[in-house]
Each structure stands twice: as C-alpha cells, then as structure tokens.
A tleap script that builds the chain and sets N, CA, C and O, in Angstrom:
source leaprc.protein.ff14SB
mol = sequence {
  NMET MET LEU ILE VAL HIE VAL HIE VAL HIE
  VAL LYS GLU GLY CYS GLU GLU ALA PHE GLN
  VAL ALA SER LEU GLU ASN ALA ARG ASN SER
  VAL GLN GLU PRO GLY VAL ALA ARG PHE ASP
  VAL CYS GLN GLN ASN ASP GLU PRO THR ARG
  PHE LEU LEU VAL GLU VAL TYR ARG ASP ASP
  ASP ALA PRO ALA ALA HIE LYS GLU THR ALA
  HIE TYR GLN ALA TRP ARG ASP ILE VAL ALA
  ASP MET MET ALA GLU PRO ARG GLN ALA VAL
  LYS LEU ALA ASN HIE PHE PRO PRO ASP ASP
  ALA CTRP
}
set mol.1.N position { -6.358 13.181 -13.134 }
set mol.1.CA position { -5.448 13.063 -12.405 }
set mol.1.C position { -5.178 12.169 -11.569 }
set mol.1.O position { -6.019 11.528 -10.939 }
set mol.2.N position { -3.260 11.976 -11.445 }
set mol.2.CA position { -2.875 10.483 -11.590 }
set mol.2.C position { -3.246 10.028 -9.845 }
set mol.2.O position { -3.704 10.473 -8.792 }
set mol.3.N position { -2.652 8.802 -10.491 }
set mol.3.CA position { -3.004 8.148 -9.059 }
set mol.3.C position { -1.703 7.309 -8.200 }
set mol.3.O position { -1.744 6.084 -8.317 }
set mol.4.N position { -1.050 7.637 -7.716 }
set mol.4.CA position { 0.093 7.319 -7.129 }
set mol.4.C position { -0.270 6.260 -5.517 }
set mol.4.O position { -0.831 6.614 -4.480 }
set mol.5.N position { 0.247 5.078 -5.853 }
set mol.5.CA position { 0.128 4.575 -4.884 }
set mol.5.C position { 1.687 3.661 -4.279 }
set mol.5.O position { 1.889 2.572 -4.816 }
set mol.6.N position { 2.598 4.090 -3.316 }
set mol.6.CA position { 3.435 3.391 -2.293 }
set mol.6.C position { 2.709 2.113 -2.076 }
set mol.6.O position { 1.490 1.962 -1.991 }
set mol.7.N position { 3.352 1.497 -2.023 }
set mol.7.CA position { 3.069 -0.043 -1.524 }
set mol.7.C position { 4.366 -0.602 -0.303 }
set mol.7.O position { 5.185 -1.466 -0.614 }
set mol.8.N position { 4.350 -0.061 0.813 }
set mol.8.CA position { 4.792 -0.332 1.573 }
set mol.8.C position { 5.943 -2.284 2.263 }
set mol.8.O position { 5.296 -2.850 3.144 }
set mol.9.N position { 6.960 -2.851 1.991 }
set mol.9.CA position { 6.799 -4.222 2.110 }
set mol.9.C position { 7.967 -4.512 3.073 }
set mol.9.O position { 9.110 -4.147 2.797 }
set mol.10.N position { 7.749 -4.990 3.893 }
set mol.10.CA position { 9.095 -6.298 4.606 }
set mol.10.C position { 8.368 -7.643 4.246 }
set mol.10.O position { 7.249 -8.115 4.042 }
set mol.11.N position { 10.414 -8.134 4.320 }
set mol.11.CA position { 10.183 -9.195 3.481 }
set mol.11.C position { 10.832 -10.016 4.861 }
set mol.11.O position { 11.363 -9.347 5.748 }
set mol.12.N position { 10.765 -11.164 4.941 }
set mol.12.CA position { 11.429 -11.861 6.014 }
set mol.12.C position { 13.471 -11.768 5.571 }
set mol.12.O position { 13.824 -11.635 4.400 }
set mol.13.N position { 14.094 -11.828 6.269 }
set mol.13.CA position { 15.501 -11.617 6.005 }
set mol.13.C position { 16.083 -13.037 5.295 }
set mol.13.O position { 16.111 -13.865 6.205 }
set mol.14.N position { 16.396 -13.443 4.470 }
set mol.14.CA position { 17.210 -14.318 3.508 }
set mol.14.C position { 15.946 -14.255 2.423 }
set mol.14.O position { 15.400 -15.233 1.912 }
set mol.15.N position { 15.613 -12.803 2.195 }
set mol.15.CA position { 13.852 -13.138 0.715 }
set mol.15.C position { 15.001 -12.314 0.324 }
set mol.15.O position { 15.862 -12.856 -0.368 }
set mol.16.N position { 15.120 -11.306 0.601 }
set mol.16.CA position { 15.009 -10.121 -0.425 }
set mol.16.C position { 15.758 -10.198 -1.721 }
set mol.16.O position { 15.457 -9.679 -2.796 }
set mol.17.N position { 17.024 -11.114 -1.345 }
set mol.17.CA position { 16.644 -11.084 -3.994 }
set mol.17.C position { 15.854 -11.496 -4.417 }
set mol.17.O position { 15.271 -10.985 -5.373 }
set mol.18.N position { 15.426 -12.903 -3.709 }
set mol.18.CA position { 14.552 -13.613 -4.418 }
set mol.18.C position { 12.795 -12.579 -4.704 }
set mol.18.O position { 11.886 -12.681 -5.528 }
set mol.19.N position { 12.963 -12.001 -3.957 }
set mol.19.CA position { 11.656 -10.368 -3.516 }
set mol.19.C position { 11.896 -9.572 -4.996 }
set mol.19.O position { 11.171 -9.291 -5.951 }
set mol.20.N position { 12.891 -9.430 -4.752 }
set mol.20.CA position { 13.548 -8.509 -5.971 }
set mol.20.C position { 13.525 -8.355 -7.292 }
set mol.20.O position { 13.127 -7.456 -8.032 }
set mol.21.N position { 14.133 -9.618 -7.492 }
set mol.21.CA position { 13.510 -10.591 -8.722 }
set mol.21.C position { 12.041 -10.867 -9.104 }
set mol.21.O position { 11.460 -11.015 -10.179 }
set mol.22.N position { 11.747 -10.877 -8.098 }
set mol.22.CA position { 10.060 -11.714 -8.488 }
set mol.22.C position { 9.147 -9.607 -9.119 }
set mol.22.O position { 8.560 -9.197 -10.120 }
set mol.23.N position { 9.558 -9.038 -7.878 }
set mol.23.CA position { 8.896 -7.560 -8.466 }
set mol.23.C position { 9.558 -6.850 -9.627 }
set mol.23.O position { 8.707 -6.300 -10.325 }
set mol.24.N position { 10.701 -6.691 -10.031 }
set mol.24.CA position { 11.159 -6.796 -11.727 }
set mol.24.C position { 10.561 -7.636 -12.424 }
set mol.24.O position { 9.697 -6.869 -12.851 }
set mol.25.N position { 10.353 -8.469 -12.825 }
set mol.25.CA position { 9.694 -9.434 -13.119 }
set mol.25.C position { 8.947 -7.824 -13.445 }
set mol.25.O position { 9.110 -6.887 -14.226 }
set mol.26.N position { 7.760 -8.325 -11.943 }
set mol.26.CA position { 6.711 -8.112 -12.240 }
set mol.26.C position { 5.941 -6.946 -12.870 }
set mol.26.O position { 4.828 -7.036 -13.388 }
set mol.27.N position { 6.715 -5.797 -12.751 }
set mol.27.CA position { 7.205 -4.074 -12.997 }
set mol.27.C position { 7.122 -4.221 -13.920 }
set mol.27.O position { 5.998 -4.109 -14.410 }
set mol.28.N position { 8.593 -4.673 -15.027 }
set mol.28.CA position { 9.007 -4.628 -16.606 }
set mol.28.C position { 7.118 -4.586 -17.117 }
set mol.28.O position { 6.381 -3.688 -17.526 }
set mol.29.N position { 6.921 -6.107 -16.809 }
set mol.29.CA position { 4.746 -6.964 -17.042 }
set mol.29.C position { 3.864 -5.629 -16.528 }
set mol.29.O position { 2.730 -5.531 -16.995 }
set mol.30.N position { 4.241 -4.786 -15.763 }
set mol.30.CA position { 3.298 -4.039 -15.114 }
set mol.30.C position { 3.748 -2.140 -15.866 }
set mol.30.O position { 3.104 -1.152 -15.513 }
set mol.31.N position { 4.348 -2.105 -16.381 }
set mol.31.CA position { 4.562 -0.927 -17.794 }
set mol.31.C position { 4.740 -0.913 -18.510 }
set mol.31.O position { 5.392 -0.035 -19.075 }
set mol.32.N position { 3.954 -2.568 -19.313 }
set mol.32.CA position { 3.900 -1.406 -20.420 }
set mol.32.C position { 1.963 -2.281 -20.625 }
set mol.32.O position { 1.689 -2.831 -21.692 }
set mol.33.N position { 0.760 -2.224 -19.290 }
set mol.33.CA position { -0.246 -1.785 -19.214 }
set mol.33.C position { -0.511 -0.134 -19.532 }
set mol.33.O position { 0.099 0.828 -19.064 }
set mol.34.N position { -1.913 -0.160 -20.730 }
set mol.34.CA position { -2.171 0.853 -20.564 }
set mol.34.C position { -2.128 1.967 -19.522 }
set mol.34.O position { -1.910 3.172 -19.647 }
set mol.35.N position { -2.433 1.114 -18.319 }
set mol.35.CA position { -3.060 2.790 -17.489 }
set mol.35.C position { -1.580 2.802 -16.244 }
set mol.35.O position { -0.871 3.336 -15.392 }
set mol.36.N position { -1.826 2.111 -16.783 }
set mol.36.CA position { 0.387 2.154 -15.788 }
set mol.36.C position { 1.505 3.203 -16.540 }
set mol.36.O position { 2.208 3.082 -17.543 }
set mol.37.N position { 1.361 4.009 -15.802 }
set mol.37.CA position { 2.300 5.194 -16.278 }
set mol.37.C position { 3.983 4.932 -15.508 }
set mol.37.O position { 5.018 5.486 -15.880 }
set mol.38.N position { 3.872 4.130 -14.589 }
set mol.38.CA position { 5.487 4.221 -14.431 }
set mol.38.C position { 5.297 3.299 -13.070 }
set mol.38.O position { 4.328 3.357 -12.313 }
set mol.39.N position { 6.528 2.376 -12.928 }
set mol.39.CA position { 5.966 1.014 -11.834 }
set mol.39.C position { 8.032 1.534 -11.668 }
set mol.39.O position { 8.830 2.020 -12.468 }
set mol.40.N position { 8.166 0.943 -9.768 }
set mol.40.CA position { 9.232 1.955 -8.858 }
set mol.40.C position { 9.678 0.764 -8.103 }
set mol.40.O position { 8.988 0.412 -7.146 }
set mol.41.N position { 11.020 -0.073 -8.490 }
set mol.41.CA position { 11.245 -0.555 -7.181 }
set mol.41.C position { 12.336 -1.008 -6.433 }
set mol.41.O position { 13.256 -1.784 -6.695 }
set mol.42.N position { 11.817 0.112 -4.735 }
set mol.42.CA position { 12.585 0.441 -3.967 }
set mol.42.C position { 13.156 -0.026 -3.225 }
set mol.42.O position { 12.331 -0.656 -2.562 }
set mol.43.N position { 14.998 -0.322 -2.438 }
set mol.43.CA position { 15.504 -1.009 -1.569 }
set mol.43.C position { 15.652 -0.164 -1.011 }
set mol.43.O position { 16.100 0.807 -1.621 }
set mol.44.N position { 15.281 0.024 0.929 }
set mol.44.CA position { 15.747 0.883 1.135 }
set mol.44.C position { 17.263 -0.123 2.351 }
set mol.44.O position { 17.423 -1.139 3.028 }
set mol.45.N position { 17.890 0.964 1.946 }
set mol.45.CA position { 19.192 1.586 2.159 }
set mol.45.C position { 20.134 0.731 3.535 }
set mol.45.O position { 21.046 -0.091 3.616 }
set mol.46.N position { 19.288 1.487 4.432 }
set mol.46.CA position { 19.964 1.313 5.637 }
set mol.46.C position { 18.796 -0.366 6.198 }
set mol.46.O position { 18.985 -0.860 7.309 }
set mol.47.N position { 17.938 -0.846 5.421 }
set mol.47.CA position { 17.052 -1.717 6.606 }
set mol.47.C position { 17.272 -2.445 4.725 }
set mol.47.O position { 16.764 -1.651 3.933 }
set mol.48.N position { 17.780 -3.479 4.134 }
set mol.48.CA position { 17.203 -3.957 3.248 }
set mol.48.C position { 16.244 -4.750 3.359 }
set mol.48.O position { 16.012 -5.488 2.402 }
set mol.49.N position { 15.534 -4.816 4.381 }
set mol.49.CA position { 14.288 -6.277 3.922 }
set mol.49.C position { 13.140 -4.760 3.754 }
set mol.49.O position { 12.231 -4.597 4.569 }
set mol.50.N position { 13.318 -4.031 2.900 }
set mol.50.CA position { 12.725 -3.453 3.220 }
set mol.50.C position { 12.069 -2.333 1.915 }
set mol.50.O position { 12.739 -1.379 1.518 }
set mol.51.N position { 10.839 -2.615 1.433 }
set mol.51.CA position { 10.641 -2.291 -0.012 }
set mol.51.C position { 9.856 -1.363 -0.342 }
set mol.51.O position { 8.875 -1.472 0.393 }
set mol.52.N position { 9.713 -0.404 -1.116 }
set mol.52.CA position { 8.353 0.583 -1.591 }
set mol.52.C position { 8.386 -0.095 -3.386 }
set mol.52.O position { 9.190 -0.357 -4.281 }
set mol.53.N position { 7.043 -0.122 -3.116 }
set mol.53.CA position { 6.928 0.415 -4.578 }
set mol.53.C position { 6.282 1.007 -5.402 }
set mol.53.O position { 5.248 0.452 -5.773 }
set mol.54.N position { 6.578 2.122 -5.898 }
set mol.54.CA position { 5.785 3.364 -6.349 }
set mol.54.C position { 5.278 2.631 -7.435 }
set mol.54.O position { 6.043 2.007 -8.171 }
set mol.55.N position { 4.342 2.644 -7.567 }
set mol.55.CA position { 2.649 3.077 -8.949 }
set mol.55.C position { 2.459 3.864 -9.128 }
set mol.55.O position { 2.109 4.651 -8.248 }
set mol.56.N position { 2.593 4.310 -10.849 }
set mol.56.CA position { 1.718 6.039 -10.621 }
set mol.56.C position { 0.560 4.726 -11.754 }
set mol.56.O position { 0.902 3.672 -12.290 }
set mol.57.N position { -0.390 5.213 -11.738 }
set mol.57.CA position { -1.509 4.881 -12.461 }
set mol.57.C position { -2.036 6.010 -13.404 }
set mol.57.O position { -1.387 7.050 -13.281 }
set mol.58.N position { -3.011 6.061 -14.277 }
set mol.58.CA position { -3.086 6.983 -15.178 }
set mol.58.C position { -4.552 7.819 -15.041 }
set mol.58.O position { -4.895 8.918 -15.479 }
set mol.59.N position { -5.371 6.646 -14.114 }
set mol.59.CA position { -6.635 6.917 -13.657 }
set mol.59.C position { -7.553 6.034 -12.579 }
set mol.59.O position { -7.064 4.922 -12.382 }
set mol.60.N position { -8.510 6.239 -12.003 }
set mol.60.CA position { -8.753 5.221 -10.827 }
set mol.60.C position { -8.858 3.771 -10.830 }
set mol.60.O position { -8.607 3.082 -9.841 }
set mol.61.N position { -9.374 3.153 -12.375 }
set mol.61.CA position { -9.202 2.470 -12.919 }
set mol.61.C position { -7.936 1.608 -13.235 }
set mol.61.O position { -7.856 0.466 -12.783 }
set mol.62.N position { -7.373 1.914 -13.673 }
set mol.62.CA position { -6.176 1.382 -13.321 }
set mol.62.C position { -5.718 0.039 -12.455 }
set mol.62.O position { -5.498 -1.051 -12.983 }
set mol.63.N position { -5.617 0.302 -11.071 }
set mol.63.CA position { -5.053 -0.755 -10.069 }
set mol.63.C position { -5.924 -1.779 -10.374 }
set mol.63.O position { -5.354 -2.863 -10.493 }
set mol.64.N position { -7.035 -1.793 -10.529 }
set mol.64.CA position { -7.896 -3.127 -10.256 }
set mol.64.C position { -7.834 -3.680 -11.744 }
set mol.64.O position { -8.205 -4.848 -11.855 }
set mol.65.N position { -7.469 -3.103 -12.789 }
set mol.65.CA position { -7.290 -3.428 -14.066 }
set mol.65.C position { -6.027 -4.535 -13.242 }
set mol.65.O position { -6.120 -5.755 -13.113 }
set mol.66.N position { -5.028 -3.748 -12.835 }
set mol.66.CA position { -4.325 -4.417 -12.701 }
set mol.66.C position { -3.554 -5.527 -12.199 }
set mol.66.O position { -2.581 -6.116 -12.670 }
set mol.67.N position { -4.435 -5.724 -10.776 }
set mol.67.CA position { -4.872 -6.330 -10.023 }
set mol.67.C position { -5.205 -7.923 -11.185 }
set mol.67.O position { -5.008 -9.086 -10.834 }
set mol.68.N position { -5.543 -7.630 -12.059 }
set mol.68.CA position { -6.295 -8.666 -12.969 }
set mol.68.C position { -5.358 -9.724 -14.062 }
set mol.68.O position { -5.670 -10.624 -14.842 }
set mol.69.N position { -4.444 -9.270 -13.770 }
set mol.69.CA position { -3.472 -9.130 -14.915 }
set mol.69.C position { -1.946 -10.827 -13.989 }
set mol.69.O position { -1.599 -11.086 -12.837 }
set mol.70.N position { -1.610 -11.410 -15.332 }
set mol.70.CA position { -1.742 -12.380 -15.084 }
set mol.70.C position { -0.182 -12.369 -14.201 }
set mol.70.O position { 0.223 -12.893 -13.163 }
set mol.71.N position { 0.318 -11.596 -15.100 }
set mol.71.CA position { 1.792 -10.541 -13.836 }
set mol.71.C position { 1.997 -10.614 -12.603 }
set mol.71.O position { 2.972 -11.041 -11.986 }
set mol.72.N position { 0.676 -10.019 -12.131 }
set mol.72.CA position { 0.324 -9.430 -10.659 }
set mol.72.C position { -0.058 -10.423 -10.050 }
set mol.72.O position { 0.407 -10.335 -8.914 }
set mol.73.N position { -1.043 -11.941 -10.227 }
set mol.73.CA position { -0.997 -11.948 -9.843 }
set mol.73.C position { -0.115 -13.444 -9.765 }
set mol.73.O position { -0.593 -14.094 -8.835 }
set mol.74.N position { 0.900 -14.122 -10.367 }
set mol.74.CA position { 2.274 -14.720 -10.141 }
set mol.74.C position { 2.605 -14.244 -9.105 }
set mol.74.O position { 2.686 -14.925 -8.083 }
set mol.75.N position { 2.900 -12.818 -9.151 }
set mol.75.CA position { 3.758 -11.727 -8.024 }
set mol.75.C position { 3.299 -12.420 -6.469 }
set mol.75.O position { 3.826 -13.189 -5.666 }
set mol.76.N position { 1.763 -11.524 -6.584 }
set mol.76.CA position { 1.022 -11.846 -5.334 }
set mol.76.C position { 1.683 -13.437 -5.291 }
set mol.76.O position { 2.840 -13.483 -4.875 }
set mol.77.N position { 1.159 -14.517 -5.617 }
set mol.77.CA position { 1.726 -15.781 -4.908 }
set mol.77.C position { 2.862 -16.353 -5.031 }
set mol.77.O position { 3.052 -17.563 -4.918 }
set mol.78.N position { 3.631 -15.574 -5.254 }
set mol.78.CA position { 5.242 -16.015 -5.677 }
set mol.78.C position { 6.042 -15.424 -4.164 }
set mol.78.O position { 6.862 -16.052 -3.495 }
set mol.79.N position { 5.463 -13.921 -3.879 }
set mol.79.CA position { 5.654 -12.739 -2.909 }
set mol.79.C position { 5.199 -13.280 -1.156 }
set mol.79.O position { 5.484 -12.685 -0.117 }
set mol.80.N position { 4.274 -14.823 -1.336 }
set mol.80.CA position { 3.277 -14.227 -0.094 }
set mol.80.C position { 3.991 -15.246 1.237 }
set mol.80.O position { 3.466 -15.280 2.350 }
set mol.81.N position { 4.806 -15.758 1.013 }
set mol.81.CA position { 5.536 -16.731 2.185 }
set mol.81.C position { 6.519 -15.549 2.115 }
set mol.81.O position { 7.380 -15.474 2.992 }
set mol.82.N position { 6.475 -14.816 1.348 }
set mol.82.CA position { 8.391 -13.864 1.904 }
set mol.82.C position { 7.891 -12.519 2.803 }
set mol.82.O position { 8.514 -11.532 3.194 }
set mol.83.N position { 6.616 -12.896 2.935 }
set mol.83.CA position { 6.332 -11.337 3.334 }
set mol.83.C position { 6.382 -11.237 5.527 }
set mol.83.O position { 5.414 -11.473 6.249 }
set mol.84.N position { 7.719 -10.854 5.977 }
set mol.84.CA position { 7.271 -11.015 7.863 }
set mol.84.C position { 6.117 -9.719 7.763 }
set mol.84.O position { 5.889 -9.141 8.826 }
set mol.85.N position { 5.860 -9.554 7.332 }
set mol.85.CA position { 4.305 -8.475 7.739 }
set mol.85.C position { 3.678 -8.358 6.787 }
set mol.85.O position { 4.047 -8.432 5.615 }
set mol.86.N position { 2.117 -8.057 7.443 }
set mol.86.CA position { 0.870 -7.859 5.750 }
set mol.86.C position { 1.797 -6.592 4.979 }
set mol.86.O position { 2.648 -6.045 5.679 }
set mol.87.N position { 1.667 -6.238 3.870 }
set mol.87.CA position { 1.806 -5.045 2.753 }
set mol.87.C position { 0.961 -3.885 3.366 }
set mol.87.O position { -0.152 -3.942 3.889 }
set mol.88.N position { 2.119 -2.388 3.080 }
set mol.88.CA position { 0.643 -1.454 3.767 }
set mol.88.C position { 0.280 -0.700 2.405 }
set mol.88.O position { 0.667 0.415 2.756 }
set mol.89.N position { -0.096 -0.546 1.357 }
set mol.89.CA position { -0.501 0.161 0.239 }
set mol.89.C position { -1.335 1.974 0.538 }
set mol.89.O position { -2.544 2.206 0.539 }
set mol.90.N position { -0.386 2.814 0.721 }
set mol.90.CA position { -0.840 4.155 0.909 }
set mol.90.C position { -1.029 5.221 -0.629 }
set mol.90.O position { -0.099 5.764 -1.227 }
set mol.91.N position { -2.896 5.301 -1.084 }
set mol.91.CA position { -2.795 5.979 -2.331 }
set mol.91.C position { -2.032 7.969 -1.989 }
set mol.91.O position { -1.601 8.652 -1.060 }
set mol.92.N position { -2.223 8.037 -3.020 }
set mol.92.CA position { -1.758 10.038 -3.273 }
set mol.92.C position { -2.146 10.681 -4.006 }
set mol.92.O position { -1.768 10.142 -5.046 }
set mol.93.N position { -2.611 11.418 -4.236 }
set mol.93.CA position { -3.322 12.733 -5.502 }
set mol.93.C position { -1.875 12.589 -6.130 }
set mol.93.O position { -1.112 12.429 -5.177 }
set mol.94.N position { -1.420 12.581 -6.889 }
set mol.94.CA position { -0.979 13.928 -7.537 }
set mol.94.C position { -1.637 14.964 -8.650 }
set mol.94.O position { -2.365 15.019 -9.642 }
set mol.95.N position { -0.313 16.244 -7.145 }
set mol.95.CA position { -0.359 17.879 -8.505 }
set mol.95.C position { -0.066 18.358 -9.933 }
set mol.95.O position { -0.609 19.066 -10.781 }
set mol.96.N position { 1.791 17.154 -9.697 }
set mol.96.CA position { 2.646 18.090 -10.514 }
set mol.96.C position { 3.388 16.944 -10.566 }
set mol.96.O position { 3.275 16.187 -9.601 }
set mol.97.N position { 4.227 16.584 -11.590 }
set mol.97.CA position { 3.703 17.199 -13.116 }
set mol.97.C position { 2.466 16.935 -13.758 }
set mol.97.O position { 2.080 15.773 -13.640 }
set mol.98.N position { 1.506 17.960 -14.617 }
set mol.98.CA position { -0.106 17.309 -14.807 }
set mol.98.C position { 0.081 16.237 -15.248 }
set mol.98.O position { 1.168 15.799 -15.625 }
set mol.99.N position { -0.909 15.708 -15.254 }
set mol.99.CA position { -1.179 14.745 -16.162 }
set mol.99.C position { -0.611 14.471 -17.413 }
set mol.99.O position { -0.275 13.409 -17.937 }
set mol.100.N position { -0.569 15.660 -17.797 }
set mol.100.CA position { 0.345 15.247 -19.754 }
set mol.100.C position { 1.493 15.075 -20.067 }
set mol.100.O position { 2.014 14.529 -21.039 }
set mol.101.N position { 2.159 15.928 -18.556 }
set mol.101.CA position { 4.373 15.068 -18.467 }
set mol.101.C position { 3.575 14.059 -19.332 }
set mol.101.O position { 3.390 13.884 -20.537 }
set mol.102.N position { 3.285 13.622 -18.468 }
set mol.102.CA position { 3.529 12.010 -18.910 }
set mol.102.C position { 3.488 11.224 -20.085 }
set mol.102.O position { 3.734 10.019 -20.031 }
savepdb mol mol.pdb
quit
C-alpha cells in the first residue's frame, strides 16, 4: 500500500518565492528516488504563505530514505528560517488507485 504524506507549511510573509524555489528543487530530485512515486508542491490560493507538500511513497521505508538524501537535507536547512511555525505532517494510507497503477 502506498503511503501519502501531506506536509502543511506556513512560511513567513515575504518568503513565499524563496520557499517555492527551494521546494521545487527538492521535488525535482525527490521524484528521482526509487521509493518516491510522486512529490507535489502546492501553494494555497487565498493565503499564499501556506503550502502543502504531497509526498507519495511506494512503501513505509521510503520516507526515512528520503530524509537521508543530500537534496532533502539541503532543503531542510535552506527553509528552516522561513517557517512561520513548525511544519506538520499527516500520514495517509492510499486505497485507490491500486498500487500497480503507479
């Protein structure tokens, strides 16, 4: 079963563009990882300081492997001072589409 992680991020006003640039670079590299099926960077329309990262992993071990990558660690360090509050992750189990659709 796929593991989906929604990471809710609230950045400081004025950091939106820098956060987006850093997150897109992280996403481009993340989708190259064998355990990552998808990695979306979404920005809230009515409150542009709020982002949602949608991370879709092929198995339960993939998030830990992702956090060991140089690109994740670089992203984490770059965006640390941009946070208006600590980011929050919600883990979800995917039931549709079936795993073999990815």
